[in-house]
Biopython code that builds the backbone (N, CA, C, O; Angstrom):
import numpy as np
from Bio.PDB.StructureBuilder import StructureBuilder

atoms = [
    (1, "UNK", "N", (103.158, -8.160, -133.743)),
    (1, "UNK", "CA", (103.761, -9.476, -133.612)),
    (1, "UNK", "C", (104.382, -9.869, -134.937)),
    (1, "UNK", "O", (103.738, -9.781, -135.983)),
    (2, "UNK", "N", (105.625, -10.300, -134.894)),
    (2, "UNK", "CA", (106.339, -10.762, -136.079)),
    (2, "UNK", "C", (106.621, -12.250, -135.921)),
    (2, "UNK", "O", (107.003, -12.709, -134.844)),
    (3, "UNK", "N", (106.432, -12.993, -136.996)),
    (3, "UNK", "CA", (106.809, -14.399, -137.038)),
    (3, "UNK", "C", (107.956, -14.530, -138.030)),
    (3, "UNK", "O", (107.961, -13.882, -139.077)),
    (4, "UNK", "N", (108.919, -15.367, -137.697)),
    (4, "UNK", "CA", (110.064, -15.592, -138.577)),
    (4, "UNK", "C", (110.263, -17.094, -138.729)),
    (4, "UNK", "O", (110.251, -17.833, -137.744)),
    (5, "UNK", "N", (110.447, -17.541, -139.971)),
    (5, "UNK", "CA", (110.785, -18.935, -140.258)),
    (5, "UNK", "C", (112.170, -18.945, -140.885)),
    (5, "UNK", "O", (112.507, -18.087, -141.701)),
    (6, "UNK", "N", (112.962, -19.926, -140.492)),
    (6, "UNK", "CA", (114.331, -20.045, -140.989)),
    (6, "UNK", "C", (114.489, -21.407, -141.655)),
    (6, "UNK", "O", (114.148, -22.432, -141.066)),
    (7, "UNK", "N", (115.002, -21.417, -142.876)),
    (7, "UNK", "CA", (115.327, -22.667, -143.564)),
    (7, "UNK", "C", (116.760, -23.031, -143.188)),
    (7, "UNK", "O", (117.671, -22.211, -143.298)),
    (8, "UNK", "N", (116.944, -24.273, -142.741)),
    (8, "UNK", "CA", (118.249, -24.717, -142.261)),
    (8, "UNK", "C", (118.683, -25.952, -143.040)),
    (8, "UNK", "O", (117.915, -26.895, -143.232)),
    (9, "UNK", "N", (119.932, -25.919, -143.480)),
    (9, "UNK", "CA", (120.559, -27.061, -144.138)),
    (9, "UNK", "C", (121.980, -27.121, -143.586)),
    (9, "UNK", "O", (122.940, -26.800, -144.286)),
    (10, "UNK", "N", (122.105, -27.536, -142.325)),
    (10, "UNK", "CA", (123.378, -27.441, -141.622)),
    (10, "UNK", "C", (123.557, -26.057, -141.026)),
    (10, "UNK", "O", (123.947, -25.922, -139.866)),
    (11, "UNK", "N", (123.277, -25.039, -141.807)),
    (11, "UNK", "CA", (123.296, -23.637, -141.379)),
    (11, "UNK", "C", (122.054, -22.966, -141.959)),
    (11, "UNK", "O", (121.385, -23.527, -142.826)),
    (12, "UNK", "N", (121.757, -21.778, -141.480)),
    (12, "UNK", "CA", (120.614, -21.036, -142.024)),
    (12, "UNK", "C", (120.892, -20.696, -143.487)),
    (12, "UNK", "O", (121.940, -20.139, -143.815)),
    (13, "UNK", "N", (119.943, -21.037, -144.361)),
    (13, "UNK", "CA", (120.105, -20.748, -145.784)),
    (13, "UNK", "C", (119.058, -19.761, -146.288)),
    (13, "UNK", "O", (119.124, -19.314, -147.433)),
    (14, "UNK", "N", (118.099, -19.424, -145.442)),
    (14, "UNK", "CA", (117.074, -18.467, -145.822)),
    (14, "UNK", "C", (116.137, -18.209, -144.669)),
    (14, "UNK", "O", (116.104, -18.963, -143.697)),
    (15, "UNK", "N", (115.371, -17.132, -144.783)),
    (15, "UNK", "CA", (114.393, -16.814, -143.754)),
    (15, "UNK", "C", (113.300, -15.924, -144.334)),
    (15, "UNK", "O", (113.490, -15.255, -145.350)),
    (16, "UNK", "N", (112.162, -15.934, -143.668)),
    (16, "UNK", "CA", (111.050, -15.065, -144.042)),
    (16, "UNK", "C", (110.444, -14.499, -142.766)),
    (16, "UNK", "O", (110.339, -15.198, -141.757)),
    (17, "UNK", "N", (110.047, -13.239, -142.813)),
    (17, "UNK", "CA", (109.438, -12.557, -141.670)),
    (17, "UNK", "C", (108.044, -12.086, -142.059)),
    (17, "UNK", "O", (107.846, -11.517, -143.132)),
    (18, "UNK", "N", (107.073, -12.331, -141.169)),
    (18, "UNK", "CA", (105.685, -11.928, -141.394)),
    (18, "UNK", "C", (105.260, -10.972, -140.289)),
    (18, "UNK", "O", (105.514, -11.221, -139.111)),
    (19, "UNK", "N", (104.614, -9.884, -140.673)),
    (19, "UNK", "CA", (104.033, -8.919, -139.737)),
    (19, "UNK", "C", (102.562, -8.765, -140.109)),
    (19, "UNK", "O", (102.225, -8.086, -141.080)),
    (20, "UNK", "N", (101.693, -9.398, -139.332)),
    (20, "UNK", "CA", (100.248, -9.430, -139.581)),
    (20, "UNK", "C", (99.962, -9.971, -140.990)),
    (20, "UNK", "O", (100.155, -11.163, -141.228)),
    (21, "UNK", "N", (99.504, -9.123, -141.933)),
    (21, "UNK", "CA", (99.174, -9.587, -143.289)),
    (21, "UNK", "C", (100.284, -9.271, -144.292)),
    (21, "UNK", "O", (100.065, -9.320, -145.502)),
    (22, "UNK", "N", (101.451, -8.956, -143.797)),
    (22, "UNK", "CA", (102.542, -8.489, -144.647)),
    (22, "UNK", "C", (103.759, -9.411, -144.572)),
    (22, "UNK", "O", (104.222, -9.768, -143.489)),
    (23, "UNK", "N", (104.262, -9.787, -145.746)),
    (23, "UNK", "CA", (105.552, -10.469, -145.819)),
    (23, "UNK", "C", (106.588, -9.348, -145.720)),
    (23, "UNK", "O", (106.860, -8.644, -146.692)),
    (24, "UNK", "N", (107.155, -9.200, -144.526)),
    (24, "UNK", "CA", (108.047, -8.070, -144.262)),
    (24, "UNK", "C", (109.422, -8.257, -144.885)),
    (24, "UNK", "O", (110.067, -7.279, -145.264)),
    (25, "UNK", "N", (109.881, -9.507, -144.996)),
    (25, "UNK", "CA", (111.200, -9.771, -145.579)),
    (25, "UNK", "C", (111.284, -11.228, -145.998)),
    (25, "UNK", "O", (110.716, -12.108, -145.350)),
    (26, "UNK", "N", (111.993, -11.472, -147.081)),
    (26, "UNK", "CA", (112.277, -12.830, -147.551)),
    (26, "UNK", "C", (113.706, -12.825, -148.074)),
    (26, "UNK", "O", (114.060, -12.017, -148.933)),
    (27, "UNK", "N", (114.523, -13.732, -147.551)),
    (27, "UNK", "CA", (115.923, -13.804, -147.968)),
    (27, "UNK", "C", (116.320, -15.262, -148.152)),
    (27, "UNK", "O", (115.972, -16.120, -147.341)),
    (28, "UNK", "N", (117.049, -15.528, -149.222)),
    (28, "UNK", "CA", (117.653, -16.842, -149.464)),
    (28, "UNK", "C", (119.119, -16.604, -149.818)),
    (28, "UNK", "O", (119.440, -15.734, -150.628)),
    (29, "UNK", "N", (119.992, -17.379, -149.209)),
    (29, "UNK", "CA", (121.419, -17.276, -149.502)),
    (29, "UNK", "C", (121.647, -17.459, -151.004)),
    (29, "UNK", "O", (121.088, -18.378, -151.602)),
    (30, "UNK", "N", (122.450, -16.608, -151.613)),
    (30, "UNK", "CA", (122.707, -16.749, -153.051)),
    (30, "UNK", "C", (123.198, -18.142, -153.439)),
    (30, "UNK", "O", (122.925, -18.598, -154.549)),
    (31, "UNK", "N", (123.911, -18.819, -152.555)),
    (31, "UNK", "CA", (124.408, -20.162, -152.870)),
    (31, "UNK", "C", (123.283, -21.190, -152.936)),
    (31, "UNK", "O", (123.489, -22.304, -153.419)),
    (32, "UNK", "N", (122.101, -20.827, -152.457)),
    (32, "UNK", "CA", (120.960, -21.751, -152.445)),
    (32, "UNK", "C", (119.824, -21.272, -153.346)),
    (32, "UNK", "O", (118.719, -21.813, -153.291)),
    (33, "UNK", "N", (120.085, -20.272, -154.166)),
    (33, "UNK", "CA", (119.021, -19.750, -155.023)),
    (33, "UNK", "C", (118.625, -20.771, -156.082)),
    (33, "UNK", "O", (119.413, -21.635, -156.465)),
    (34, "UNK", "N", (117.397, -20.650, -156.541)),
    (34, "UNK", "CA", (116.823, -21.497, -157.592)),
    (34, "UNK", "C", (116.715, -22.964, -157.180)),
    (34, "UNK", "O", (116.768, -23.861, -158.022)),
    (35, "UNK", "N", (116.562, -23.199, -155.862)),
    (35, "UNK", "CA", (116.368, -24.559, -155.352)),
    (35, "UNK", "C", (115.008, -24.716, -154.678)),
    (35, "UNK", "O", (114.723, -25.769, -154.107)),
    (36, "UNK", "N", (114.171, -23.690, -154.734)),
    (36, "UNK", "CA", (112.842, -23.773, -154.144)),
    (36, "UNK", "C", (112.757, -23.318, -152.700)),
    (36, "UNK", "O", (111.678, -23.344, -152.107)),
    (37, "UNK", "N", (113.873, -22.901, -152.123)),
    (37, "UNK", "CA", (113.876, -22.481, -150.719)),
    (37, "UNK", "C", (112.965, -21.271, -150.527)),
    (37, "UNK", "O", (112.157, -21.247, -149.599)),
    (38, "UNK", "N", (113.089, -20.277, -151.390)),
    (38, "UNK", "CA", (112.248, -19.084, -151.285)),
    (38, "UNK", "C", (110.779, -19.406, -151.443)),
    (38, "UNK", "O", (109.939, -18.840, -150.743)),
    (39, "UNK", "N", (110.458, -20.306, -152.354)),
    (39, "UNK", "CA", (109.056, -20.686, -152.560)),
    (39, "UNK", "C", (108.479, -21.372, -151.331)),
    (39, "UNK", "O", (107.335, -21.113, -150.956)),
    (40, "UNK", "N", (109.260, -22.244, -150.701)),
    (40, "UNK", "CA", (108.796, -22.915, -149.483)),
    (40, "UNK", "C", (108.585, -21.895, -148.368)),
    (40, "UNK", "O", (107.564, -21.924, -147.681)),
    (41, "UNK", "N", (109.546, -20.997, -148.190)),
    (41, "UNK", "CA", (109.414, -19.982, -147.147)),
    (41, "UNK", "C", (108.224, -19.064, -147.414)),
    (41, "UNK", "O", (107.495, -18.714, -146.486)),
    (42, "UNK", "N", (108.022, -18.673, -148.669)),
    (42, "UNK", "CA", (106.892, -17.816, -149.011)),
    (42, "UNK", "C", (105.575, -18.530, -148.742)),
    (42, "UNK", "O", (104.624, -17.908, -148.270)),
    (43, "UNK", "N", (105.505, -19.818, -149.034)),
    (43, "UNK", "CA", (104.296, -20.591, -148.753)),
    (43, "UNK", "C", (104.020, -20.639, -147.255)),
    (43, "UNK", "O", (102.872, -20.492, -146.835)),
    (44, "UNK", "N", (105.055, -20.842, -146.446)),
    (44, "UNK", "CA", (104.859, -20.809, -144.992)),
    (44, "UNK", "C", (104.332, -19.454, -144.550)),
    (44, "UNK", "O", (103.433, -19.385, -143.713)),
    (45, "UNK", "N", (104.877, -18.379, -145.098)),
    (45, "UNK", "CA", (104.427, -17.036, -144.743)),
    (45, "UNK", "C", (102.961, -16.843, -145.116)),
    (45, "UNK", "O", (102.176, -16.343, -144.310)),
    (46, "UNK", "N", (102.592, -17.231, -146.321)),
    (46, "UNK", "CA", (101.208, -17.073, -146.773)),
    (46, "UNK", "C", (100.253, -17.909, -145.932)),
    (46, "UNK", "O", (99.154, -17.458, -145.609)),
    (47, "UNK", "N", (100.659, -19.111, -145.577)),
    (47, "UNK", "CA", (99.824, -19.972, -144.737)),
    (47, "UNK", "C", (99.631, -19.348, -143.363)),
    (47, "UNK", "O", (98.532, -19.396, -142.810)),
    (48, "UNK", "N", (100.678, -18.769, -142.813)),
    (48, "UNK", "CA", (100.584, -18.095, -141.518)),
    (48, "UNK", "C", (99.640, -16.897, -141.588)),
    (48, "UNK", "O", (98.817, -16.695, -140.696)),
    (49, "UNK", "N", (99.763, -16.118, -142.636)),
    (49, "UNK", "CA", (98.902, -14.947, -142.810)),
    (49, "UNK", "C", (97.446, -15.382, -142.900)),
    (49, "UNK", "O", (96.576, -14.805, -142.249)),
    (50, "UNK", "N", (97.190, -16.400, -143.708)),
    (50, "UNK", "CA", (95.820, -16.893, -143.864)),
    (50, "UNK", "C", (95.289, -17.467, -142.560)),
    (50, "UNK", "O", (94.131, -17.225, -142.217)),
    (51, "UNK", "N", (96.094, -18.219, -141.824)),
    (51, "UNK", "CA", (95.617, -18.822, -140.573)),
    (51, "UNK", "C", (95.408, -17.770, -139.483)),
    (51, "UNK", "O", (94.751, -18.043, -138.478)),
    (52, "UNK", "N", (95.962, -16.573, -139.674)),
    (52, "UNK", "CA", (95.718, -15.467, -138.744)),
    (52, "UNK", "C", (94.447, -14.706, -139.091)),
    (52, "UNK", "O", (94.109, -13.724, -138.429)),
    (53, "UNK", "N", (93.738, -15.155, -140.131)),
    (53, "UNK", "CA", (92.452, -14.566, -140.476)),
    (53, "UNK", "C", (92.468, -13.561, -141.608)),
    (53, "UNK", "O", (91.433, -12.974, -141.923)),
    (54, "UNK", "N", (93.605, -13.352, -142.220)),
    (54, "UNK", "CA", (93.687, -12.415, -143.344)),
    (54, "UNK", "C", (93.408, -13.158, -144.649)),
    (54, "UNK", "O", (93.752, -14.332, -144.788)),
    (55, "UNK", "N", (92.790, -12.476, -145.593)),
    (55, "UNK", "CA", (92.486, -13.086, -146.886)),
    (55, "UNK", "C", (93.416, -12.597, -147.992)),
    (55, "UNK", "O", (93.379, -13.105, -149.112)),
    (56, "UNK", "N", (94.241, -11.618, -147.675)),
    (56, "UNK", "CA", (95.179, -11.055, -148.641)),
    (56, "UNK", "C", (96.550, -10.913, -147.997)),
    (56, "UNK", "O", (96.665, -10.482, -146.850)),
    (57, "UNK", "N", (97.581, -11.275, -148.737)),
    (57, "UNK", "CA", (98.961, -11.045, -148.294)),
    (57, "UNK", "C", (99.480, -9.807, -149.016)),
    (57, "UNK", "O", (99.173, -9.576, -150.186)),
    (58, "UNK", "N", (100.266, -9.022, -148.301)),
    (58, "UNK", "CA", (100.876, -7.825, -148.886)),
    (58, "UNK", "C", (102.391, -7.921, -148.769)),
    (58, "UNK", "O", (102.914, -8.587, -147.875)),
    (59, "UNK", "N", (103.087, -7.254, -149.676)),
    (59, "UNK", "CA", (104.539, -7.109, -149.571)),
    (59, "UNK", "C", (104.992, -5.990, -150.485)),
    (59, "UNK", "O", (104.240, -5.521, -151.339)),
    (60, "UNK", "N", (106.231, -5.568, -150.295)),
    (60, "UNK", "CA", (106.863, -4.605, -151.188)),
    (60, "UNK", "C", (108.037, -5.325, -151.843)),
    (60, "UNK", "O", (108.846, -5.959, -151.166)),
    (61, "UNK", "N", (108.120, -5.218, -153.161)),
    (61, "UNK", "CA", (109.157, -5.934, -153.906)),
    (61, "UNK", "C", (110.113, -4.970, -154.591)),
    (61, "UNK", "O", (109.707, -3.938, -155.125)),
    (62, "UNK", "N", (111.382, -5.327, -154.564)),
    (62, "UNK", "CA", (112.362, -4.600, -155.378)),
    (62, "UNK", "C", (112.111, -4.943, -156.845)),
    (62, "UNK", "O", (111.431, -5.923, -157.151)),
    (63, "UNK", "N", (112.657, -4.144, -157.738)),
    (63, "UNK", "CA", (112.539, -4.431, -159.164)),
    (63, "UNK", "C", (113.150, -5.796, -159.483)),
    (63, "UNK", "O", (112.621, -6.527, -160.320)),
    (64, "UNK", "N", (114.257, -6.144, -158.825)),
    (64, "UNK", "CA", (114.935, -7.423, -159.082)),
    (64, "UNK", "C", (114.059, -8.623, -158.761)),
    (64, "UNK", "O", (114.130, -9.636, -159.457)),
    (65, "UNK", "N", (113.234, -8.533, -157.720)),
    (65, "UNK", "CA", (112.413, -9.669, -157.285)),
    (65, "UNK", "C", (110.991, -9.622, -157.833)),
    (65, "UNK", "O", (110.212, -10.543, -157.591)),
    (66, "UNK", "N", (110.641, -8.575, -158.560)),
    (66, "UNK", "CA", (109.258, -8.384, -159.005)),
    (66, "UNK", "C", (108.729, -9.569, -159.809)),
    (66, "UNK", "O", (107.634, -10.054, -159.526)),
    (67, "UNK", "N", (109.470, -10.041, -160.793)),
    (67, "UNK", "CA", (108.998, -11.167, -161.615)),
    (67, "UNK", "C", (108.780, -12.422, -160.775)),
    (67, "UNK", "O", (107.838, -13.176, -161.018)),
    (68, "UNK", "N", (109.646, -12.648, -159.787)),
    (68, "UNK", "CA", (109.499, -13.797, -158.884)),
    (68, "UNK", "C", (108.122, -13.770, -158.221)),
    (68, "UNK", "O", (107.411, -14.775, -158.233)),
    (69, "UNK", "N", (107.744, -12.642, -157.650)),
    (69, "UNK", "CA", (106.458, -12.543, -156.956)),
    (69, "UNK", "C", (105.279, -12.573, -157.927)),
    (69, "UNK", "O", (104.242, -13.159, -157.616)),
    (70, "UNK", "N", (105.422, -11.953, -159.091)),
    (70, "UNK", "CA", (104.339, -11.990, -160.078)),
    (70, "UNK", "C", (104.076, -13.428, -160.524)),
    (70, "UNK", "O", (102.921, -13.809, -160.715)),
    (71, "UNK", "N", (105.125, -14.231, -160.693)),
    (71, "UNK", "CA", (104.952, -15.647, -161.073)),
    (71, "UNK", "C", (104.257, -16.442, -159.969)),
    (71, "UNK", "O", (103.667, -17.487, -160.242)),
    (72, "UNK", "N", (104.318, -15.969, -158.752)),
    (72, "UNK", "CA", (103.692, -16.658, -157.619)),
    (72, "UNK", "C", (102.324, -16.089, -157.269)),
    (72, "UNK", "O", (101.810, -16.327, -156.176)),
    (73, "UNK", "N", (101.739, -15.342, -158.191)),
    (73, "UNK", "CA", (100.360, -14.898, -158.031)),
    (73, "UNK", "C", (100.159, -13.533, -157.411)),
    (73, "UNK", "O", (99.018, -13.126, -157.192)),
    (74, "UNK", "N", (101.226, -12.815, -157.123)),
    (74, "UNK", "CA", (101.088, -11.461, -156.575)),
    (74, "UNK", "C", (100.751, -10.497, -157.702)),
    (74, "UNK", "O", (101.153, -10.691, -158.849)),
    (75, "UNK", "N", (100.009, -9.459, -157.357)),
    (75, "UNK", "CA", (99.602, -8.438, -158.315)),
    (75, "UNK", "C", (100.087, -7.082, -157.841)),
    (75, "UNK", "O", (100.122, -6.807, -156.641)),
    (76, "UNK", "N", (100.461, -6.236, -158.790)),
    (76, "UNK", "CA", (100.806, -4.860, -158.431)),
    (76, "UNK", "C", (99.545, -4.166, -157.920)),
    (76, "UNK", "O", (98.464, -4.342, -158.482)),
    (77, "UNK", "N", (99.688, -3.382, -156.861)),
    (77, "UNK", "CA", (98.525, -2.644, -156.351)),
    (77, "UNK", "C", (98.843, -1.159, -156.212)),
    (77, "UNK", "O", (98.232, -0.457, -155.405)),
    (78, "UNK", "N", (99.789, -0.695, -156.992)),
    (78, "UNK", "CA", (100.154, 0.713, -157.010)),
    (78, "UNK", "C", (101.488, 0.878, -157.704)),
    (78, "UNK", "O", (102.143, -0.105, -158.050)),
    (79, "UNK", "N", (101.891, 2.127, -157.910)),
    (79, "UNK", "CA", (103.183, 2.381, -158.552)),
    (79, "UNK", "C", (104.337, 2.153, -157.583)),
    (79, "UNK", "O", (104.144, 2.116, -156.368)),
    (80, "UNK", "N", (105.521, 2.004, -158.130)),
    (80, "UNK", "CA", (106.716, 1.876, -157.293)),
    (80, "UNK", "C", (106.919, 3.172, -156.519)),
    (80, "UNK", "O", (106.616, 4.258, -157.013)),
    (81, "UNK", "N", (107.436, 3.046, -155.298)),
    (81, "UNK", "CA", (107.702, 4.244, -154.503)),
    (81, "UNK", "C", (109.036, 4.863, -154.926)),
    (81, "UNK", "O", (109.679, 4.383, -155.859)),
    (82, "UNK", "N", (109.444, 5.916, -154.245)),
    (82, "UNK", "CA", (110.660, 6.637, -154.636)),
    (82, "UNK", "C", (111.926, 5.788, -154.502)),
    (82, "UNK", "O", (112.953, 6.108, -155.100)),
    (83, "UNK", "N", (111.856, 4.707, -153.717)),
    (83, "UNK", "CA", (112.992, 3.788, -153.585)),
    (83, "UNK", "C", (112.927, 2.644, -154.590)),
    (83, "UNK", "O", (113.815, 1.792, -154.610)),
    (84, "UNK", "N", (111.887, 2.611, -155.425)),
    (84, "UNK", "CA", (111.739, 1.556, -156.418)),
    (84, "UNK", "C", (111.041, 0.307, -155.915)),
    (84, "UNK", "O", (111.048, -0.719, -156.595)),
    (85, "UNK", "N", (110.434, 0.373, -154.727)),
    (85, "UNK", "CA", (109.718, -0.787, -154.170)),
    (85, "UNK", "C", (108.284, -0.801, -154.693)),
    (85, "UNK", "O", (107.568, 0.197, -154.618)),
    (86, "UNK", "N", (107.884, -1.950, -155.220)),
    (86, "UNK", "CA", (106.538, -2.124, -155.768)),
    (86, "UNK", "C", (105.612, -2.701, -154.706)),
    (86, "UNK", "O", (105.940, -3.729, -154.113)),
    (87, "UNK", "N", (104.457, -2.070, -154.442)),
    (87, "UNK", "CA", (103.481, -2.676, -153.530)),
    (87, "UNK", "C", (102.735, -3.792, -154.268)),
    (87, "UNK", "O", (102.227, -3.592, -155.371)),
    (88, "UNK", "N", (102.680, -4.965, -153.641)),
    (88, "UNK", "CA", (102.028, -6.130, -154.238)),
    (88, "UNK", "C", (101.044, -6.726, -153.250)),
    (88, "UNK", "O", (101.155, -6.529, -152.040)),
    (89, "UNK", "N", (100.077, -7.460, -153.788)),
    (89, "UNK", "CA", (99.119, -8.172, -152.940)),
    (89, "UNK", "C", (98.771, -9.495, -153.618)),
    (89, "UNK", "O", (98.924, -9.656, -154.829)),
    (90, "UNK", "N", (98.293, -10.441, -152.793)),
    (90, "UNK", "CA", (97.881, -11.744, -153.316)),
    (90, "UNK", "C", (96.656, -12.209, -152.558)),
    (90, "UNK", "O", (96.625, -12.172, -151.328)),
    (91, "UNK", "N", (95.643, -12.647, -153.297)),
    (91, "UNK", "CA", (94.459, -13.259, -152.698)),
    (91, "UNK", "C", (94.864, -14.641, -152.209)),
    (91, "UNK", "O", (95.374, -15.454, -152.980)),
    (92, "UNK", "N", (94.638, -14.907, -150.926)),
    (92, "UNK", "CA", (95.083, -16.173, -150.340)),
    (92, "UNK", "C", (94.025, -17.268, -150.355)),
    (92, "UNK", "O", (94.242, -18.332, -149.776)),
    (93, "UNK", "N", (92.907, -17.040, -150.990)),
    (93, "UNK", "CA", (91.834, -18.037, -150.995)),
    (93, "UNK", "C", (92.294, -19.379, -151.552)),
    (93, "UNK", "O", (91.811, -20.423, -151.113)),
    (94, "UNK", "N", (93.220, -19.369, -152.512)),
    (94, "UNK", "CA", (93.626, -20.625, -153.159)),
    (94, "UNK", "C", (94.979, -21.139, -152.679)),
    (94, "UNK", "O", (95.462, -22.145, -153.198)),
    (95, "UNK", "N", (95.605, -20.484, -151.706)),
    (95, "UNK", "CA", (96.929, -20.901, -151.233)),
    (95, "UNK", "C", (96.800, -22.157, -150.396)),
    (95, "UNK", "O", (95.966, -22.224, -149.492)),
    (96, "UNK", "N", (97.636, -23.170, -150.698)),
    (96, "UNK", "CA", (97.662, -24.392, -149.892)),
    (96, "UNK", "C", (99.061, -24.591, -149.339)),
    (96, "UNK", "O", (100.036, -24.239, -150.004)),
    (97, "UNK", "N", (99.186, -25.144, -148.145)),
    (97, "UNK", "CA", (100.511, -25.339, -147.547)),
    (97, "UNK", "C", (101.384, -26.258, -148.389)),
    (97, "UNK", "O", (100.896, -27.219, -148.984)),
    (98, "UNK", "N", (102.662, -25.961, -148.435)),
    (98, "UNK", "CA", (103.635, -26.773, -149.158)),
    (98, "UNK", "C", (104.114, -27.886, -148.235)),
    (98, "UNK", "O", (104.405, -27.634, -147.066)),
    (99, "UNK", "N", (104.199, -29.080, -148.728)),
    (99, "UNK", "CA", (104.622, -30.218, -147.917)),
    (99, "UNK", "C", (106.117, -30.486, -148.040)),
    (99, "UNK", "O", (106.577, -31.565, -147.667)),
    (100, "UNK", "N", (106.887, -29.522, -148.559)),
    (100, "UNK", "CA", (108.320, -29.715, -148.764)),
    (100, "UNK", "C", (109.133, -29.519, -147.512)),
    (100, "UNK", "O", (108.790, -30.035, -146.448)),
    (101, "UNK", "N", (110.201, -28.781, -147.637)),
    (101, "UNK", "CA", (111.148, -28.542, -146.560)),
    (101, "UNK", "C", (110.452, -27.940, -145.345)),
    (101, "UNK", "O", (109.521, -27.147, -145.486)),
    (102, "UNK", "N", (110.901, -28.315, -144.160)),
    (102, "UNK", "CA", (110.329, -27.827, -142.908)),
    (102, "UNK", "C", (111.244, -26.773, -142.297)),
    (102, "UNK", "O", (112.252, -27.126, -141.686)),
    (103, "UNK", "N", (110.917, -25.471, -142.446)),
    (103, "UNK", "CA", (111.749, -24.454, -141.809)),
    (103, "UNK", "C", (111.595, -24.493, -140.295)),
    (103, "UNK", "O", (110.588, -24.978, -139.780)),
    (104, "UNK", "N", (112.590, -23.983, -139.587)),
    (104, "UNK", "CA", (112.548, -23.878, -138.133)),
    (104, "UNK", "C", (112.012, -22.515, -137.765)),
    (104, "UNK", "O", (112.459, -21.499, -138.296)),
    (105, "UNK", "N", (111.050, -22.492, -136.851)),
    (105, "UNK", "CA", (110.444, -21.227, -136.455)),
    (105, "UNK", "C", (111.084, -20.736, -135.201)),
    (105, "UNK", "O", (110.717, -19.677, -134.694)),
]
sb = StructureBuilder()
sb.init_structure("model")
sb.init_model(0)
sb.init_chain("A")
sb.init_seg("    ")
for serial, (resi, resn, name, xyz) in enumerate(atoms, 1):
    if name == "N":
        sb.init_residue(resn, " ", resi, " ")
    sb.init_atom(name, np.array(xyz, "f"), 0.0, 1.0, " ", f" {name:<3s}", serial, name[0])
structure = sb.get_structure()
């Protein structure tokens, strides 16, 4: 089962996809970067993962996005694969839902 949340501001400006305990994809339109859209979507994903009974969120990060996820509490849990994707994990015990923008599910 996959869950997808879409951030809308007249049009879709970002989305996040969750597959069980994994953030499968996170995208924000470049025109909307650095406005908190990705952080809100990531919080929704983490809240969904936690409410499904998982205590850890997993994802694979490109080198470009690695610092973004590390600043949000993710930890490396292995070396980068042959495509340069870093496996990351985050303990969700302290994650609280964000009361900001309401994405459409």
